[in-house]
N, CA, C and O of each residue as an XYZ file, in Angstrom:
412
protein
N      95.594    102.524    -34.080
C      95.815    103.521    -33.045
C      97.164    103.252    -32.373
O      97.527    102.103    -32.122
N      97.878    104.300    -32.095
C      99.200    104.200    -31.496
C      99.096    103.800    -30.016
O      98.250    104.328    -29.293
N      99.953    102.869    -29.561
C      99.919    102.483    -28.150
C     100.311    103.651    -27.243
O     101.072    104.532    -27.643
N      99.783    103.645    -26.029
C     100.167    104.621    -25.016
C     101.405    104.086    -24.309
O     101.393    102.978    -23.773
N     102.469    104.877    -24.311
C     103.726    104.481    -23.680
C     104.034    105.502    -22.597
O     103.992    106.711    -22.824
N     104.348    104.979    -21.397
C     104.628    105.843    -20.258
C     105.902    105.395    -19.555
O     106.146    104.201    -19.382
N     106.708    106.369    -19.156
C     107.899    106.121    -18.351
C     107.637    106.701    -16.972
O     107.358    107.891    -16.827
N     107.730    105.843    -15.958
C     107.492    106.242    -14.571
C     108.827    106.163    -13.824
O     109.555    105.176    -13.932
N     109.133    107.214    -13.070
C     110.420    107.249    -12.364
C     110.359    108.247    -11.215
O     109.426    109.044    -11.115
N     111.364    108.189    -10.353
C     111.543    109.274     -9.387
C     112.858    109.966     -9.724
O     113.777    109.338    -10.248
N     112.945    111.232     -9.430
C     114.001    112.091     -9.972
C     115.434    111.667     -9.657
O     116.321    111.927    -10.470
N     115.700    111.037     -8.538
C     117.076    110.651     -8.226
C     117.369    109.185     -8.563
O     118.361    108.627     -8.094
N     116.522    108.573     -9.360
C     116.760    107.189     -9.795
C     117.968    107.162    -10.740
O     118.024    107.949    -11.685
N     118.928    106.275    -10.499
C     120.116    106.230    -11.358
C     119.878    105.573    -12.723
O     120.787    105.556    -13.554
N     118.686    105.036    -12.973
C     118.438    104.293    -14.212
C     117.518    105.002    -15.206
O     117.096    104.398    -16.192
N     117.203    106.270    -14.958
C     116.272    106.988    -15.836
C     116.829    107.083    -17.255
O     116.122    106.779    -18.215
N     118.065    107.494    -17.396
C     118.634    107.671    -18.740
C     118.743    106.338    -19.481
O     118.556    106.292    -20.697
N     119.042    105.265    -18.770
C     119.079    103.940    -19.405
C     117.703    103.582    -19.948
O     117.589    103.029    -21.042
N     116.668    103.891    -19.195
C     115.305    103.599    -19.635
C     114.938    104.444    -20.851
O     114.302    103.948    -21.780
N     115.330    105.704    -20.852
C     115.050    106.569    -22.009
C     115.767    106.057    -23.252
O     115.181    106.009    -24.334
N     117.028    105.675    -23.102
C     117.778    105.128    -24.252
C     117.138    103.840    -24.762
O     117.068    103.608    -25.968
N     116.675    103.008    -23.837
C     116.013    101.763    -24.237
C     114.722    102.060    -25.004
O     114.420    101.388    -25.990
N     113.970    103.051    -24.562
C     112.761    103.456    -25.280
C     113.110    103.909    -26.697
O     112.495    103.463    -27.666
N     114.094    104.793    -26.812
C     114.497    105.296    -28.132
C     114.940    104.161    -29.049
O     114.566    104.119    -30.221
N     115.729    103.253    -28.513
C     116.225    102.123    -29.302
C     115.073    101.223    -29.763
O     115.063    100.768    -30.907
N     114.113    100.967    -28.884
C     112.975    100.114    -29.231
C     112.125    100.745    -30.329
O     111.734    100.069    -31.281
N     111.842    102.030    -30.197
C     111.069    102.720    -31.235
C     111.814    102.696    -32.570
O     111.223    102.445    -33.620
N     113.118    102.960    -32.510
C     113.929    102.977    -33.732
C     113.914    101.613    -34.412
O     113.803    101.529    -35.635
N     114.023    100.552    -33.631
C     114.017     99.194    -34.190
C     112.709     98.887    -34.908
O     112.693     98.129    -35.878
N     111.620     99.472    -34.438
C     110.304     99.256    -35.050
C     109.977    100.298    -36.117
O     108.913    100.269    -36.735
N     110.923    101.222    -36.317
C     110.770    102.272    -37.324
C     109.511    103.137    -37.102
O     108.788    103.477    -38.039
N     109.288    103.468    -35.842
C     108.196    104.388    -35.517
C     108.769    105.535    -34.687
O     109.714    105.339    -33.924
N     108.200    106.727    -34.833
C     108.729    107.874    -34.084
C     108.625    107.651    -32.575
O     107.593    107.193    -32.084
N     109.690    107.974    -31.842
C     109.652    107.804    -30.390
C     108.724    108.823    -29.743
O     108.879    110.031    -29.923
N     107.769    108.319    -28.995
C     106.822    109.194    -28.317
C     106.319    108.497    -27.062
O     105.780    107.392    -27.124
N     106.500    109.156    -25.926
C     106.003    108.603    -24.672
C     105.750    109.729    -23.683
O     106.274    110.834    -23.825
N     104.940    109.426    -22.682
C     104.627    110.346    -21.581
C     105.536    109.982    -20.410
O     105.727    108.802    -20.116
N     106.089    110.974    -19.753
C     106.907    110.720    -18.563
C     106.165    111.189    -17.325
O     105.536    112.247    -17.321
N     106.250    110.377    -16.269
C     105.645    110.706    -14.984
C     106.712    110.657    -13.897
O     107.264    109.594    -13.615
N     107.002    111.799    -13.290
C     107.901    111.849    -12.144
C     107.026    111.604    -10.926
O     106.062    112.334    -10.690
N     107.358    110.585    -10.157
C     106.479    110.127     -9.087
C     106.216    111.157     -7.991
O     105.183    111.083     -7.325
N     107.107    112.098     -7.789
C     106.906    113.108     -6.752
C     106.132    114.327     -7.251
O     105.805    115.217     -6.466
N     105.840    114.371     -8.541
C     105.091    115.487     -9.110
C     103.639    115.407     -8.623
O     102.973    114.396     -8.846
N     103.148    116.443     -7.971
C     101.774    116.392     -7.459
C     100.724    116.268     -8.569
O      99.588    115.880     -8.296
N     101.085    116.589     -9.809
C     100.151    116.471    -10.928
C     100.139    115.072    -11.548
O      99.295    114.776    -12.394
N     101.065    114.217    -11.134
C     101.112    112.852    -11.668
C      99.955    112.034    -11.086
O      99.575    112.235     -9.933
N      99.400    111.123    -11.869
C      98.329    110.269    -11.344
C      98.824    109.445    -10.152
O      99.977    109.016    -10.125
N      97.962    109.231     -9.186
C      98.341    108.486     -7.971
C      98.865    107.099     -8.285
O      99.746    106.605     -7.582
N      98.348    106.458     -9.323
C      98.761    105.098     -9.649
C     100.254    104.994     -9.968
O     100.846    103.933     -9.769
N     100.878    106.072    -10.457
C     102.301    105.982    -10.794
C     103.171    105.783     -9.564
O     104.318    105.347     -9.672
N     102.629    106.100     -8.403
C     103.392    105.921     -7.161
C     103.435    104.454     -6.720
O     104.129    104.115     -5.761
N     102.701    103.590     -7.413
C     102.664    102.177     -7.048
C     103.696    101.340     -7.795
O     103.802    100.135     -7.571
N     104.461    101.982     -8.687
C     105.457    101.257     -9.486
C     106.865    101.580     -9.034
O     107.115    102.676     -8.532
N     107.792    100.643     -9.203
C     109.196    100.941     -8.936
C     109.761    101.797    -10.068
O     109.144    101.922    -11.126
N     110.911    102.371     -9.846
C     111.542    103.256    -10.825
C     112.780    102.606    -11.427
O     113.600    102.051    -10.696
N     112.928    102.665    -12.746
C     111.973    103.139    -13.731
C     111.060    102.004    -14.199
O     111.454    100.838    -14.218
N     109.848    102.366    -14.570
C     108.892    101.419    -15.131
C     108.432    101.972    -16.473
O     108.191    103.171    -16.610
N     108.313    101.093    -17.460
C     107.729    101.460    -18.750
C     106.416    100.709    -18.875
O     106.369     99.481    -18.800
N     105.345    101.481    -19.068
C     104.029    100.902    -19.294
C     103.657    101.092    -20.755
O     103.878    102.160    -21.325
N     103.098    100.061    -21.353
C     102.551    100.164    -22.702
C     101.093     99.755    -22.607
O     100.764     98.631    -22.229
N     100.227    100.696    -22.959
C      98.781    100.518    -22.790
C      98.449    100.055    -21.370
O      97.567     99.222    -21.163
N      99.170    100.609    -20.403
C      98.903    100.337    -18.997
C      99.545     99.089    -18.426
O      99.385     98.801    -17.240
N     100.281     98.329    -19.261
C     100.929     97.100    -18.787
C     102.431     97.293    -18.677
O     103.067     97.850    -19.572
N     102.985     96.829    -17.574
C     104.416     96.905    -17.315
C     105.140     95.967    -18.275
O     104.823     94.780    -18.339
N     106.115     96.497    -19.026
C     106.832     95.658    -19.994
C     107.660     94.565    -19.319
O     108.074     93.608    -19.972
N     107.898     94.705    -18.027
C     108.638     93.684    -17.299
C     107.703     92.757    -16.526
O     108.128     92.081    -15.589
N     106.459     92.727    -16.910
C     105.545     91.741    -16.359
C     104.614     92.210    -15.272
O     103.667     91.498    -14.938
N     104.838     93.368    -14.710
C     103.904     93.889    -13.729
C     104.109     93.395    -12.318
O     103.394     93.822    -11.411
N     105.073     92.499    -12.102
C     105.299     91.989    -10.750
C     105.758     93.086     -9.802
O     105.630     92.955     -8.584
N     106.298     94.183    -10.367
C     106.800     95.265     -9.542
C     105.740     96.212     -9.033
O     106.025     97.040     -8.168
N     104.531     96.116     -9.541
C     103.498     97.052     -9.118
C     103.255     96.892     -7.611
O     103.325     95.794     -7.059
N     102.978     97.982     -6.999
C     102.735     98.086     -5.561
C     104.015     97.962     -4.734
O     103.953     97.809     -3.514
N     105.170     98.027     -5.392
C     106.429     98.140     -4.653
C     106.638     99.584     -4.223
O     107.427     99.869     -3.323
N     105.932    100.477     -4.868
C     106.059    101.883     -4.525
C     107.308    102.511     -5.099
O     107.936    101.969     -6.008
N     107.660    103.659     -4.557
C     108.750    104.443     -5.112
C     110.105    103.943     -4.645
O     110.785    104.589     -3.847
N     110.481    102.786     -5.155
C     111.783    102.188     -4.897
C     112.452    101.933     -6.235
O     111.793    101.947     -7.275
N     113.755    101.702     -6.215
C     114.424    101.299     -7.450
C     113.928     99.915     -7.850
O     113.679     99.053     -7.007
N     113.794     99.729     -9.146
C     113.332     98.451     -9.670
C     114.398     97.383     -9.439
O     115.548     97.543     -9.849
N     114.010     96.306     -8.787
C     114.903     95.183     -8.581
C     115.119     94.531     -9.950
O     114.157     94.282    -10.675
N     116.342     94.263    -10.294
C     116.625     93.649    -11.594
C     116.954     94.651    -12.676
O     117.230     94.260    -13.810
N     116.933     95.937    -12.356
C     117.330     96.950    -13.317
C     116.204     97.475    -14.190
O     115.064     97.016    -14.108
N     116.546     98.450    -15.029
C     115.538     99.099    -15.866
C     115.088     98.197    -17.007
O     115.767     97.224    -17.335
N     113.952     98.512    -17.611
C     113.498     97.752    -18.774
C     114.528     97.840    -19.901
O     115.168     98.876    -20.085
N     114.681     96.771    -20.638
C     115.622     96.764    -21.764
C     114.912     97.170    -23.051
O     113.684     97.147    -23.137
N     115.707     97.540    -24.040
C     115.142     97.878    -25.355
C     114.393     96.683    -25.930
O     113.345     96.854    -26.553
N     114.912     95.486    -25.730
C     114.236     94.291    -26.256
C     112.888     94.062    -25.585
O     111.919     93.703    -26.253
N     112.815     94.265    -24.272
C     111.528     94.106    -23.572
C     110.501     95.122    -24.081
O     109.332     94.795    -24.288
N     110.958     96.347    -24.274
C     110.056     97.396    -24.753
C     109.644     97.118    -26.195
O     108.466     97.219    -26.536
N     110.606     96.772    -27.035
C     110.320     96.479    -28.445
C     109.333     95.333    -28.570
O     108.384     95.408    -29.351
N     109.552     94.274    -27.805
C     108.661     93.111    -27.864
C     107.240     93.502    -27.476
O     106.283     93.118    -28.148
N     107.102     94.266    -26.394
C     105.775     94.682    -25.933
C     105.099     95.596    -26.956
O     103.905     95.457    -27.222
N     105.857     96.526    -27.524
C     105.300     97.404    -28.556
C     104.874     96.604    -29.791
O     103.786     96.804    -30.330
N     105.746     95.701    -30.225
C     105.458     94.903    -31.421
C     104.210     94.050    -31.216
O     103.405     93.893    -32.134
N     104.053     93.505    -30.029
C     102.879     92.677    -29.735
C     101.593     93.501    -29.839
O     100.603     93.043    -30.411
N     101.610     94.704    -29.289
C     100.437     95.585    -29.358
C     100.159     95.978    -30.807
O      99.019     95.922    -31.267
N     101.208     96.374    -31.515
C     101.015     96.791    -32.912
C     100.479     95.657    -33.760
O      99.610     95.869    -34.607
N     100.987     94.454    -33.542
C     100.515     93.285    -34.307
C      99.050     92.990    -34.000
O      98.287     92.629    -34.896
N      98.659     93.141    -32.746
C      97.275     92.849    -32.381
C      96.309     93.878    -32.952
O      95.117     93.608    -33.098
N      96.832     95.064    -33.274
C      95.998     96.113    -33.861
C      96.047     96.091    -35.381
O      95.418     96.924    -36.035
N      96.789     95.144    -35.949
C      96.841     95.024    -37.403
C      97.831     95.953    -38.073
O      97.769     96.146    -39.288
N      98.735     96.529    -37.317
C      99.752     97.419    -37.913
C     100.791     96.590    -38.641
O     101.078     95.471    -38.215
N     101.369     97.095    -39.725
C     102.395     96.352    -40.428
C     103.704     96.244    -39.677
O     104.588     95.504    -40.108
N     103.868     96.966    -38.547
C     105.106     96.908    -37.766
C     105.035     95.705    -36.907
O     105.965     95.433    -36.148
């Protein structure tokens, strides 16, 4: 089963495009089609939990690829910058390996 990947951000965050590029690069490195759900934190249709993460955050199967220490910081810029392609790739690869995928 394919992991659930989510990008959480607020619209005026200066690091959204960096996070998107990192996602694309990570998927490409693993040779799997890039696919993720995006949540804009101010969107009233977004789940309430997305408001507890800094922007941008990448979750894979509900876990923050940067360790989760940022949860409950709320809608602030992520201290330390956006997730890197390597952080995302590593987290994806770990999930895929645990599910028995050849990737």
